N, CA, C and O atoms as CSV, one atom per row, in Angstrom:
chain,resi,resn,atom,element,x,y,z
A,1,UNK,N,N,75.363,92.833,74.835
A,1,UNK,CA,C,75.336,92.525,76.260
A,1,UNK,C,C,75.975,93.679,77.029
A,1,UNK,O,O,77.085,94.104,76.706
A,2,UNK,N,N,75.280,94.184,78.042
A,2,UNK,CA,C,75.790,95.270,78.864
A,2,UNK,C,C,76.502,94.699,80.078
A,2,UNK,O,O,75.978,93.826,80.770
A,3,UNK,N,N,77.698,95.201,80.325
A,3,UNK,CA,C,78.464,94.770,81.488
A,3,UNK,C,C,78.178,95.729,82.634
A,3,UNK,O,O,78.194,96.945,82.444
A,4,UNK,N,N,77.917,95.194,83.820
A,4,UNK,CA,C,77.587,96.018,84.979
A,4,UNK,C,C,78.803,96.804,85.452
A,4,UNK,O,O,79.909,96.271,85.548
A,5,UNK,N,N,78.575,98.087,85.745
A,5,UNK,CA,C,79.629,98.927,86.306
A,5,UNK,C,C,79.638,98.689,87.811
A,5,UNK,O,O,78.617,98.811,88.487
A,6,UNK,N,N,80.810,98.348,88.310
A,6,UNK,CA,C,80.985,98.083,89.738
A,6,UNK,C,C,81.791,99.219,90.350
A,6,UNK,O,O,82.481,99.955,89.645
A,7,UNK,N,N,81.697,99.353,91.665
A,7,UNK,CA,C,82.374,100.428,92.375
A,7,UNK,C,C,83.342,99.858,93.401
A,7,UNK,O,O,83.080,98.834,94.032
A,8,UNK,N,N,84.465,100.546,93.552
A,8,UNK,CA,C,85.445,100.177,94.565
A,8,UNK,C,C,85.872,101.459,95.273
A,8,UNK,O,O,86.029,102.498,94.632
A,9,UNK,N,N,86.059,101.392,96.585
A,9,UNK,CA,C,86.553,102.519,97.366
A,9,UNK,C,C,87.932,102.155,97.895
A,9,UNK,O,O,88.131,101.081,98.463
A,10,UNK,N,N,88.886,103.072,97.700
A,10,UNK,CA,C,90.273,102.808,98.031
A,10,UNK,C,C,90.746,103.827,99.063
A,10,UNK,O,O,90.611,105.034,98.857
A,11,UNK,N,N,91.292,103.348,100.157
A,11,UNK,CA,C,91.834,104.246,101.184
A,11,UNK,C,C,93.154,104.840,100.697
A,11,UNK,O,O,94.053,104.111,100.275
A,12,UNK,N,N,93.264,106.175,100.759
A,12,UNK,CA,C,94.522,106.815,100.384
A,12,UNK,C,C,95.192,107.491,101.581
A,12,UNK,O,O,96.379,107.814,101.528
A,13,UNK,N,N,94.439,107.702,102.650
A,13,UNK,CA,C,94.999,108.197,103.900
A,13,UNK,C,C,94.288,107.485,105.038
A,13,UNK,O,O,93.060,107.417,105.073
A,14,UNK,N,N,95.071,106.958,105.963
A,14,UNK,CA,C,94.502,106.213,107.084
A,14,UNK,C,C,93.947,107.174,108.146
A,14,UNK,O,O,94.456,108.283,108.308
A,15,UNK,N,N,92.908,106.748,108.861
A,15,UNK,CA,C,92.409,107.562,109.966
A,15,UNK,C,C,93.466,107.664,111.071
A,15,UNK,O,O,94.228,106.729,111.317
A,16,UNK,N,N,93.486,108.817,111.720
A,16,UNK,CA,C,94.428,109.007,112.832
A,16,UNK,C,C,93.842,110.031,113.776
A,16,UNK,O,O,93.549,111.159,113.379
A,17,UNK,N,N,93.672,109.638,115.027
A,17,UNK,CA,C,93.079,110.548,116.000
A,17,UNK,C,C,91.679,110.945,115.574
A,17,UNK,O,O,90.829,110.091,115.325
A,18,UNK,N,N,91.442,112.258,115.491
A,18,UNK,CA,C,90.120,112.740,115.084
A,18,UNK,C,C,89.991,112.848,113.555
A,18,UNK,O,O,88.909,113.126,113.037
A,19,UNK,N,N,91.088,112.628,112.851
A,19,UNK,CA,C,91.051,112.689,111.394
A,19,UNK,C,C,90.446,111.400,110.851
A,19,UNK,O,O,90.869,110.303,111.216
A,20,UNK,N,N,89.458,111.539,109.981
A,20,UNK,CA,C,88.714,110.379,109.485
A,20,UNK,C,C,89.396,109.640,108.345
A,20,UNK,O,O,88.941,108.565,107.953
A,21,UNK,N,N,90.479,110.193,107.802
A,21,UNK,CA,C,91.139,109.566,106.677
A,21,UNK,C,C,90.484,109.988,105.372
A,21,UNK,O,O,89.534,110.771,105.368
A,22,UNK,N,N,91.002,109.458,104.257
A,22,UNK,CA,C,90.440,109.785,102.943
A,22,UNK,C,C,90.393,108.538,102.083
A,22,UNK,O,O,91.229,107.640,102.189
A,23,UNK,N,N,89.384,108.517,101.230
A,23,UNK,CA,C,89.230,107.404,100.284
A,23,UNK,C,C,88.824,107.988,98.935
A,23,UNK,O,O,88.283,109.091,98.857
A,24,UNK,N,N,89.091,107.238,97.888
A,24,UNK,CA,C,88.662,107.633,96.551
A,24,UNK,C,C,87.796,106.522,95.973
A,24,UNK,O,O,87.898,105.359,96.364
A,25,UNK,N,N,86.948,106.909,95.041
A,25,UNK,CA,C,86.044,105.966,94.397
A,25,UNK,C,C,86.553,105.643,92.998
A,25,UNK,O,O,87.010,106.523,92.269
A,26,UNK,N,N,86.467,104.391,92.644
A,26,UNK,CA,C,86.792,103.965,91.290
A,26,UNK,C,C,85.661,103.118,90.749
A,26,UNK,O,O,84.974,102.436,91.509
A,27,UNK,N,N,85.463,103.154,89.450
A,27,UNK,CA,C,84.452,102.328,88.792
A,27,UNK,C,C,85.160,101.403,87.818
A,27,UNK,O,O,86.177,101.766,87.226
A,28,UNK,N,N,84.617,100.216,87.659
A,28,UNK,CA,C,85.245,99.240,86.770
A,28,UNK,C,C,84.217,98.257,86.253
A,28,UNK,O,O,83.122,98.110,86.796
A,29,UNK,N,N,84.612,97.595,85.187
A,29,UNK,CA,C,83.810,96.502,84.644
A,29,UNK,C,C,84.702,95.271,84.540
A,29,UNK,O,O,85.925,95.372,84.434
A,30,UNK,N,N,84.067,94.120,84.572
A,30,UNK,CA,C,84.764,92.856,84.342
A,30,UNK,C,C,84.110,92.234,83.121
A,30,UNK,O,O,82.928,91.890,83.137
A,31,UNK,N,N,84.894,92.098,82.070
A,31,UNK,CA,C,84.397,91.525,80.826
A,31,UNK,C,C,85.275,90.329,80.491
A,31,UNK,O,O,86.460,90.481,80.194
A,32,UNK,N,N,84.694,89.154,80.539
A,32,UNK,CA,C,85.429,87.894,80.364
A,32,UNK,C,C,86.500,87.811,81.438
A,32,UNK,O,O,86.185,87.635,82.615
A,33,UNK,N,N,87.758,87.934,81.047
A,33,UNK,CA,C,88.851,87.839,82.028
A,33,UNK,C,C,89.637,89.149,82.098
A,33,UNK,O,O,90.833,89.135,82.388
A,34,UNK,N,N,88.969,90.290,81.834
A,34,UNK,CA,C,89.640,91.583,81.807
A,34,UNK,C,C,88.927,92.575,82.733
A,34,UNK,O,O,87.710,92.745,82.663
A,35,UNK,N,N,89.715,93.229,83.605
A,35,UNK,CA,C,89.201,94.306,84.454
A,35,UNK,C,C,89.568,95.622,83.771
A,35,UNK,O,O,90.727,95.843,83.422
A,36,UNK,N,N,88.583,96.489,83.583
A,36,UNK,CA,C,88.807,97.777,82.936
A,36,UNK,C,C,88.266,98.883,83.829
A,36,UNK,O,O,87.108,98.842,84.246
A,37,UNK,N,N,89.101,99.864,84.120
A,37,UNK,CA,C,88.685,101.027,84.890
A,37,UNK,C,C,87.822,101.908,84.002
A,37,UNK,O,O,88.182,102.185,82.858
A,38,UNK,N,N,86.675,102.350,84.529
A,38,UNK,CA,C,85.717,103.120,83.735
A,38,UNK,C,C,85.224,104.332,84.520
A,38,UNK,O,O,85.571,104.524,85.685
A,39,UNK,N,N,84.406,105.145,83.851
A,39,UNK,CA,C,83.655,106.168,84.571
A,39,UNK,C,C,82.333,105.525,85.006
A,39,UNK,O,O,82.132,104.327,84.805
A,40,UNK,N,N,81.445,106.303,85.591
A,40,UNK,CA,C,80.184,105.736,86.093
A,40,UNK,C,C,79.253,105.241,84.996
A,40,UNK,O,O,78.346,104.451,85.258
A,41,UNK,N,N,79.472,105.697,83.784
A,41,UNK,CA,C,78.650,105.252,82.654
A,41,UNK,C,C,79.205,103.987,82.002
A,41,UNK,O,O,78.597,103.448,81.078
A,42,UNK,N,N,80.360,103.509,82.480
A,42,UNK,CA,C,80.948,102.301,81.917
A,42,UNK,C,C,81.891,102.551,80.762
A,42,UNK,O,O,82.314,101.607,80.096
A,43,UNK,N,N,82.232,103.819,80.509
A,43,UNK,CA,C,83.172,104.150,79.438
A,43,UNK,C,C,84.597,104.076,79.981
A,43,UNK,O,O,84.874,104.663,81.027
A,44,UNK,N,N,85.501,103.382,79.315
A,44,UNK,CA,C,86.882,103.275,79.791
A,44,UNK,C,C,87.524,104.653,79.983
A,44,UNK,O,O,87.363,105.547,79.152
A,45,UNK,N,N,88.249,104.807,81.085
A,45,UNK,CA,C,88.949,106.063,81.359
A,45,UNK,C,C,90.363,105.980,80.819
A,45,UNK,O,O,90.890,104.889,80.604
A,46,UNK,N,N,90.971,107.124,80.601
A,46,UNK,CA,C,92.364,107.160,80.158
A,46,UNK,C,C,93.027,108.398,80.744
A,46,UNK,O,O,92.358,109.386,81.045
A,47,UNK,N,N,94.330,108.341,80.903
A,47,UNK,CA,C,95.073,109.472,81.444
A,47,UNK,C,C,95.424,110.453,80.326
A,47,UNK,O,O,94.989,110.286,79.186
A,48,UNK,N,N,96.207,111.466,80.654
A,48,UNK,CA,C,96.555,112.502,79.677
A,48,UNK,C,C,97.363,111.961,78.500
A,48,UNK,O,O,97.387,112.570,77.430
A,49,UNK,N,N,98.022,110.823,78.692
A,49,UNK,CA,C,98.806,110.203,77.621
A,49,UNK,C,C,97.990,109.217,76.790
A,49,UNK,O,O,98.508,108.616,75.849
A,50,UNK,N,N,96.721,109.051,77.137
A,50,UNK,CA,C,95.859,108.136,76.399
A,50,UNK,C,C,95.900,106.697,76.903
A,50,UNK,O,O,95.273,105.816,76.315
A,51,UNK,N,N,96.636,106.453,77.988
A,51,UNK,CA,C,96.738,105.096,78.537
A,51,UNK,C,C,95.429,104.695,79.198
A,51,UNK,O,O,94.884,105.435,80.017
A,52,UNK,N,N,94.928,103.513,78.835
A,52,UNK,CA,C,93.749,102.946,79.487
A,52,UNK,C,C,94.220,102.018,80.602
A,52,UNK,O,O,95.306,101.442,80.528
A,53,UNK,N,N,93.411,101.886,81.610
A,53,UNK,CA,C,93.793,101.103,82.781
A,53,UNK,C,C,93.012,99.792,82.796
A,53,UNK,O,O,91.854,99.743,83.211
A,54,UNK,N,N,93.671,98.740,82.336
A,54,UNK,CA,C,93.086,97.410,82.258
A,54,UNK,C,C,94.098,96.390,82.757
A,54,UNK,O,O,95.306,96.629,82.754
A,55,UNK,N,N,93.581,95.259,83.181
A,55,UNK,CA,C,94.453,94.149,83.564
A,55,UNK,C,C,93.708,92.842,83.365
A,55,UNK,O,O,92.536,92.707,83.715
A,56,UNK,N,N,94.416,91.895,82.798
A,56,UNK,CA,C,93.852,90.563,82.591
A,56,UNK,C,C,93.853,89.815,83.920
A,56,UNK,O,O,94.819,89.882,84.681
A,57,UNK,N,N,92.773,89.112,84.188
A,57,UNK,CA,C,92.662,88.324,85.411
A,57,UNK,C,C,93.404,87.006,85.270
A,57,UNK,O,O,93.292,86.322,84.252
A,58,UNK,N,N,94.154,86.661,86.289
A,58,UNK,CA,C,94.798,85.365,86.351
A,58,UNK,C,C,93.988,84.438,87.250
A,58,UNK,O,O,92.996,84.854,87.848
A,59,UNK,N,N,94.406,83.205,87.340
A,59,UNK,CA,C,93.719,82.259,88.221
A,59,UNK,C,C,93.781,82.755,89.658
A,59,UNK,O,O,94.856,83.068,90.168
A,60,UNK,N,N,92.629,82.824,90.303
A,60,UNK,CA,C,92.567,83.224,91.700
A,60,UNK,C,C,92.614,84.724,91.940
A,60,UNK,O,O,92.570,85.152,93.094
A,61,UNK,N,N,92.703,85.538,90.891
A,61,UNK,CA,C,92.725,86.990,91.062
A,61,UNK,C,C,91.356,87.501,91.493
A,61,UNK,O,O,90.320,86.987,91.072
A,62,UNK,N,N,91.378,88.518,92.333
A,62,UNK,CA,C,90.157,89.162,92.799
A,62,UNK,C,C,89.965,90.443,91.986
A,62,UNK,O,O,90.784,91.356,92.093
A,63,UNK,N,N,88.912,90.536,91.180
A,63,UNK,CA,C,88.711,91.716,90.335
A,63,UNK,C,C,88.644,93.023,91.125
A,63,UNK,O,O,89.127,94.054,90.657
A,64,UNK,N,N,88.050,92.988,92.316
A,64,UNK,CA,C,87.919,94.203,93.123
A,64,UNK,C,C,89.289,94.702,93.591
A,64,UNK,O,O,89.533,95.908,93.612
A,65,UNK,N,N,90.178,93.785,93.965
A,65,UNK,CA,C,91.528,94.180,94.378
A,65,UNK,C,C,92.303,94.767,93.199
A,65,UNK,O,O,93.038,95.741,93.362
A,66,UNK,N,N,92.144,94.186,92.034
A,66,UNK,CA,C,92.826,94.699,90.848
A,66,UNK,C,C,92.273,96.075,90.502
A,66,UNK,O,O,93.037,96.975,90.152
A,67,UNK,N,N,90.959,96.253,90.595
A,67,UNK,CA,C,90.350,97.555,90.318
A,67,UNK,C,C,90.850,98.603,91.311
A,67,UNK,O,O,91.062,99.757,90.938
A,68,UNK,N,N,91.040,98.214,92.562
A,68,UNK,CA,C,91.573,99.144,93.566
A,68,UNK,C,C,92.983,99.589,93.186
A,68,UNK,O,O,93.309,100.774,93.267
A,69,UNK,N,N,93.801,98.654,92.779
A,69,UNK,CA,C,95.176,98.977,92.378
A,69,UNK,C,C,95.180,99.885,91.143
A,69,UNK,O,O,95.948,100.845,91.078
A,70,UNK,N,N,94.326,99.579,90.171
A,70,UNK,CA,C,94.231,100.403,88.971
A,70,UNK,C,C,93.723,101.813,89.302
A,70,UNK,O,O,94.160,102.791,88.696
A,71,UNK,N,N,92.807,101.911,90.256
A,71,UNK,CA,C,92.285,103.207,90.677
A,71,UNK,C,C,93.392,104.071,91.259
A,71,UNK,O,O,93.478,105.261,90.954
A,72,UNK,N,N,94.238,103.483,92.092
A,72,UNK,CA,C,95.367,104.231,92.660
A,72,UNK,C,C,96.340,104.659,91.566
A,72,UNK,O,O,96.829,105.789,91.576
A,73,UNK,N,N,96.621,103.772,90.633
A,73,UNK,CA,C,97.532,104.109,89.536
A,73,UNK,C,C,96.961,105.239,88.686
A,73,UNK,O,O,97.690,106.150,88.292
A,74,UNK,N,N,95.664,105.183,88.403
A,74,UNK,CA,C,95.016,106.214,87.601
A,74,UNK,C,C,95.039,107.554,88.336
A,74,UNK,O,O,95.308,108.591,87.729
A,75,UNK,N,N,94.763,107.537,89.615
A,75,UNK,CA,C,94.797,108.770,90.413
A,75,UNK,C,C,96.192,109.383,90.378
A,75,UNK,O,O,96.340,110.589,90.182
A,76,UNK,N,N,97.212,108.552,90.570
A,76,UNK,CA,C,98.585,109.056,90.539
A,76,UNK,C,C,98.926,109.641,89.171
A,76,UNK,O,O,99.620,110.654,89.091
A,77,UNK,N,N,98.452,109.024,88.105
A,77,UNK,CA,C,98.710,109.537,86.762
A,77,UNK,C,C,98.034,110.893,86.562
A,77,UNK,O,O,98.607,111.782,85.931
A,78,UNK,N,N,96.830,111.057,87.090
A,78,UNK,CA,C,96.128,112.330,86.948
A,78,UNK,C,C,96.771,113.425,87.795
A,78,UNK,O,O,96.783,114.590,87.398
A,79,UNK,N,N,97.298,113.061,88.947
A,79,UNK,CA,C,97.953,114.049,89.821
A,79,UNK,C,C,99.279,114.515,89.244
A,79,UNK,O,O,99.680,115.659,89.458
A,80,UNK,N,N,99.962,113.644,88.516
A,80,UNK,CA,C,101.233,114.003,87.909
A,80,UNK,C,C,102.403,113.829,88.859
A,80,UNK,O,O,102.222,113.676,90.067
A,81,UNK,N,N,103.607,113.855,88.297
A,81,UNK,CA,C,104.814,113.661,89.096
A,81,UNK,C,C,105.131,114.847,89.987
A,81,UNK,O,O,105.840,114.698,90.982
A,82,UNK,N,N,104.622,116.017,89.652
A,82,UNK,CA,C,104.939,117.210,90.424
A,82,UNK,C,C,103.885,117.546,91.462
A,82,UNK,O,O,103.916,118.631,92.041
A,83,UNK,N,N,102.956,116.640,91.707
A,83,UNK,CA,C,101.897,116.886,92.679
A,83,UNK,C,C,102.489,116.917,94.084
A,83,UNK,O,O,103.434,116.195,94.404
A,84,UNK,N,N,101.909,117.765,94.896
A,84,UNK,CA,C,102.348,117.851,96.296
A,84,UNK,C,C,102.013,116.543,97.011
A,84,UNK,O,O,101.013,115.901,96.691
A,85,UNK,N,N,102.835,116.151,97.965
A,85,UNK,CA,C,102.535,114.938,98.728
A,85,UNK,C,C,101.182,115.054,99.431
A,85,UNK,O,O,100.747,116.150,99.783
A,86,UNK,N,N,100.536,113.931,99.627
A,86,UNK,CA,C,99.237,113.913,100.282
A,86,UNK,C,C,99.368,114.518,101.675
A,86,UNK,O,O,100.262,114.163,102.444
A,87,UNK,N,N,98.464,115.432,101.980
A,87,UNK,CA,C,98.412,116.000,103.313
A,87,UNK,C,C,99.362,117.153,103.571
A,87,UNK,O,O,99.404,117.658,104.693
A,88,UNK,N,N,100.116,117.587,102.595
A,88,UNK,CA,C,101.099,118.646,102.841
A,88,UNK,C,C,100.443,119.966,103.217
A,88,UNK,O,O,101.074,120.791,103.877
A,89,UNK,N,N,99.202,120.187,102.817
A,89,UNK,CA,C,98.543,121.459,103.097
A,89,UNK,C,C,97.520,121.376,104.220
A,89,UNK,O,O,96.752,122.315,104.427
A,90,UNK,N,N,97.500,120.275,104.941
A,90,UNK,CA,C,96.584,120.145,106.065
A,90,UNK,C,C,97.150,120.893,107.264
A,90,UNK,O,O,98.363,121.077,107.368
A,91,UNK,N,N,96.278,121.324,108.165
A,91,UNK,CA,C,96.770,121.979,109.376
A,91,UNK,C,C,97.633,121.008,110.184
A,91,UNK,O,O,97.363,119.808,110.232
A,92,UNK,N,N,98.659,121.545,110.806
A,92,UNK,CA,C,99.513,120.725,111.664
A,92,UNK,C,C,98.795,120.466,112.982
A,92,UNK,O,O,98.125,121.343,113.527
A,93,UNK,N,N,98.947,119.272,113.469
A,93,UNK,CA,C,98.351,118.893,114.740
A,93,UNK,C,C,99.441,118.808,115.790
A,93,UNK,O,O,100.312,117.941,115.721
A,94,UNK,N,N,99.394,119.719,116.773
A,94,UNK,CA,C,100.362,119.721,117.859
A,94,UNK,C,C,99.704,119.156,119.103
A,94,UNK,O,O,98.841,119.808,119.689
A,95,UNK,N,N,100.088,117.962,119.518
A,95,UNK,CA,C,99.473,117.400,120.718
A,95,UNK,C,C,99.887,118.197,121.951
A,95,UNK,O,O,101.016,118.677,122.058
A,96,UNK,N,N,98.935,118.321,122.882
A,96,UNK,CA,C,99.228,119.025,124.126
A,96,UNK,C,C,100.009,118.090,125.042
A,96,UNK,O,O,99.638,116.934,125.246
A,97,UNK,N,N,101.076,118.610,125.577
A,97,UNK,CA,C,101.926,117.808,126.464
A,97,UNK,C,C,101.859,118.407,127.863
A,97,UNK,O,O,102.079,119.603,128.056
A,98,UNK,N,N,101.558,117.569,128.812
A,98,UNK,CA,C,101.502,118.013,130.212
A,98,UNK,C,C,102.802,117.660,130.894
A,98,UNK,O,O,103.317,116.552,130.743
A,99,UNK,N,N,103.324,118.599,131.639
A,99,UNK,CA,C,104.571,118.343,132.389
A,99,UNK,C,C,104.280,118.297,133.856
A,99,UNK,O,O,105.191,118.094,134.659
């Protein structure tokens, strides 16, 4: 039996002014009561330490919300602890002030 690969989009930066914000895409499958983060082919993904990103569903859990959380965790693991904060290299926006 083939499990359908589903997609979730997660906001990582909110829109502000003319900036449109940023989002990342995650793929996941739901098999029985387990959400597993995958690539687009449905193969489970893992970080540099070999950790797979899965979570068992509880009563009332929303698989898409869990997949979103796992996607953020996986992204953070790939970026590493020494990654620059989001947006640190974007141009500074100086609003014009009228006196």
